[in-house]
Structure formats: C-alpha cells, structure tokens
C-alpha positions in Angstrom: 133.4 -52.4 18.6 135.5 -50.7 21.6 135.1 -52.0 25.0 133.6 -48.9 26.2 131.2 -49.0 23.1 130.6 -52.4 24.2 129.5 -51.7 27.7 126.9 -49.0 26.6 125.5 -51.7 24.7 125.5 -54.2 27.1 123.7 -52.2 29.5 121.2 -51.0 27.5 120.0 -54.2 25.9 120.0 -54.9 29.6 117.9 -51.9 30.4 115.2 -53.1 27.7 114.9 -56.2 28.7 114.1 -55.9 32.2 111.9 -52.7 30.9 110.0 -55.5 28.8 109.5 -57.5 31.5 108.0 -55.3 33.7 105.8 -53.9 30.9 101.7 -54.5 32.0 100.3 -57.6 29.6 97.9 -57.2 27.1 95.9 -60.1 27.7 97.5 -60.8 31.4 95.4 -60.4 34.7 95.3 -57.0 36.0 98.0 -56.7 39.1 95.4 -56.2 41.9 96.0 -53.4 44.6 93.8 -51.8 47.4 94.4 -47.9 47.3 92.2 -45.5 49.8 89.6 -43.3 47.7 89.0 -39.9 48.3 85.8 -40.3 50.2 88.0 -41.7 52.4 86.9 -46.1 51.5 89.3 -48.7 50.6 89.0 -50.1 46.9 89.9 -52.9 45.6 90.1 -53.3 42.3 89.1 -57.3 42.6 85.9 -56.6 43.7 84.7 -54.8 40.9 85.1 -58.5 38.9 82.3 -58.3 36.9 82.4 -54.6 35.4 84.4 -53.3 33.4 86.8 -51.1 34.3 88.8 -47.8 33.1 92.1 -47.3 34.9 93.3 -43.9 34.5 96.3 -42.8 36.1 97.1 -39.0 36.5 98.6 -36.3 38.3 98.1 -32.7 38.7 100.8 -31.0 37.2 100.1 -33.1 33.7 98.3 -30.8 31.2 97.3 -33.7 29.2 95.3 -35.0 32.6 93.6 -32.3 32.9 92.5 -31.8 29.6 91.3 -35.4 29.5 89.6 -35.2 33.1 86.5 -33.9 32.3 86.4 -36.2 28.9 86.4 -38.9 31.6 83.7 -37.5 33.4 81.3 -37.8 30.5 82.8 -41.4 30.3 82.3 -41.9 33.5 78.5 -40.6 33.3 77.9 -42.5 29.7 78.8 -46.1 30.9 78.6 -46.2 34.7 75.1 -47.4 34.5 76.2 -50.6 31.7 78.6 -52.5 33.7 81.3 -49.6 34.0 83.0 -48.1 36.8 86.2 -45.7 36.1 88.7 -44.7 39.0 91.2 -41.9 38.8 94.8 -42.9 40.5 96.5 -39.6 41.3 100.3 -40.9 41.5 101.5 -37.3 43.4 103.1 -38.1 47.3 100.9 -34.9 48.3 97.6 -35.1 47.6 96.5 -31.4 48.8 97.7 -30.2 44.6 95.1 -33.0 43.3 92.6 -32.4 45.3 92.7 -28.4 44.0 92.6 -29.6 40.7 89.5 -31.7 41.2 88.1 -28.6 43.0 88.6 -26.7 39.5 87.8 -30.1 37.6 85.2 -32.0 39.4 84.2 -35.2 38.8 82.3 -38.0 40.3 84.0 -40.9 39.6 86.3 -42.4 42.1 89.9 -41.2 42.6 92.4 -43.4 44.6 95.6 -42.0 46.0 98.8 -43.6 45.2 101.3 -40.9 47.7 103.2 -44.4 47.0 103.7 -44.8 44.0 103.1 -48.4 44.8 99.9 -49.3 42.2 101.8 -47.2 39.6 105.2 -49.1 39.7 102.4 -52.1 39.1 101.0 -50.9 36.2 105.2 -49.6 34.6 103.4 -46.2 34.0 106.5 -44.3 32.5 103.5 -41.7 30.9 101.2 -39.1 31.7 98.4 -40.1 32.5 98.2 -43.8 31.7 95.1 -44.6 31.4 94.5 -48.7 31.5 91.1 -51.0 30.2 90.1 -54.2 31.8 87.0 -56.5 30.8 84.8 -58.2 33.0 86.8 -60.7 33.8 89.8 -58.4 35.2 92.2 -58.8 32.3 93.6 -56.5 30.6 92.0 -55.5 27.4 94.1 -52.1 26.7 96.7 -49.5 27.4 96.8 -46.3 26.2 100.2 -44.1 27.3 99.9 -40.3 27.5 96.3 -38.3 26.0 95.9 -36.8 22.7 92.9 -35.1 21.7 90.5 -38.2 20.0 92.0 -40.8 22.3 88.5 -40.4 23.4 86.6 -41.4 20.8 88.8 -45.2 21.0 88.1 -45.0 24.6 84.1 -44.5 24.1 84.5 -48.3 20.9 86.9 -50.1 23.6 84.2 -49.5 26.6 81.5 -50.4 24.3 83.3 -53.9 22.8 83.9 -55.1 26.3 80.6 -53.9 28.1 78.5 -55.8 25.4 81.1 -59.1 25.3 
C-alpha cells in the first residue's frame, strides 16, 4: 500500500474509532442534562427517574420529524398516565422555526431547546430524528436513528415492555 493510501486508511480508522467511542451506550446510563422547555421551566432528565422516558431529537427542517410528531403525541397521550414521559428536544440554534412548526403540528408533551447542541452532542445525535428510550432507572434501552412509517409500532412495543418492568 502506498503512503497516501496508508495515511487515508489510518485517518478513516481513527475517525471510526472516535465515533464509536462517542456512541451512546445501550445498556449504560443516559447522560444527564437540563434544558429550558417551551413553557420556560428547566427540565432535568435525572428528575424523571421512575418514569420510562423517550427523548426525541428533532428539527423543523426535517421532513421525517414533521411526519413523526403527531405519532409521538399519540404515544404521549396513550402512555402518559402509566409512567411514561416524552421529551422533544429541538436542536436548532434559533427556536422560531420550531415554534412555528409547533403551531402547525401542536403537541402537549414537553418541548426542550438545545440551541447550543450540547445535549445532542452528549447523545451523539447524527441523524434526524434520533429517539432514545430509557427505562425507569435512567438506563438507555433503545436508540432509533431516523424515522420511517411503522417505527411508531416498535416504539409502542418498547414503551409497553418498559412500563411493565
């Protein structure tokens, strides 16, 4: 292998290894965070221990996010009284587009704003949307990157399983 190819291969392997080191560890503790919600209150993830928590990272420019939002609202309405909390984390620097979208697609679950992307970096969000489901102990149990119709059935099954535990 010639020198330029060896350098490129080494760089690619380094990037892959760095990416896996940053990957969210399924079975490990969810990184704690505090973000301001659209209602103005701060929400701290660790204060939701005892609940099954779904954290959904989204952006207003993301078509699959728009498609998924009403389905997330259905999950929130269906399981909210059974020990389930859904947090929608908007990742845009400017919240105005997100707020406009929420007028078009209203939801009642808490929407949080990660304008500096500090939480999305903690969770190694590389796809929109990214959905992370935590058990009552704050352990990462499921990670979904992207959204396609039918994923909501998988979400529903996973939420029910964790509520029953």
